[in-house]
C-alpha positions, 0 to 999 in steps of 0.5 A: 227580633230579626231583620225579616220581622222587622220589614214585616212590621215596617210594611204593615205600619205602612198599611196602617199609616196609609189607612190613617192618614186617608182618615185624617184627610177625609175628616178635614175635607169632609168638616171645612170648619176644622181649618179654623179654630173651634167655636162655641157654636159649632156642632157637636159633630164637628167637635168629635171629628176635631177630636178624631182628627187629633187622635189620628195625628197623635197615632200618625206620630206613634207610628213614625215613632214606632218606625224609627225603633224598628228601622234600628233592628235592620242592619245598616246596609239593608236597603231591601224595604220601601220606606 
C-alpha cells in the first residue's frame, strides 16, 4: 500500500465514521430510554435501537483501530492529511 492510497482510505474512513456517528446520535436522541438501563417493560423497538447503538459503537471502535493501522503506512513527516 502506498502513502497515497493510505490517505484515500483514511478519507473514506473519516466519511464512514461521520455517518455512523450521526446515526448513533440520532438513535440516542430518538429513544430517550437509551439514557438509562434497559427495563423488561421496554418496547421491542427500544431494545433493537439499543442493539443498533451498541453496533454503531463497535463499528466506530473498529474504524479507529483500522485508522491507526493505516496511519502507520504514512511517512512520519507526512502531514498532508486532515485526520
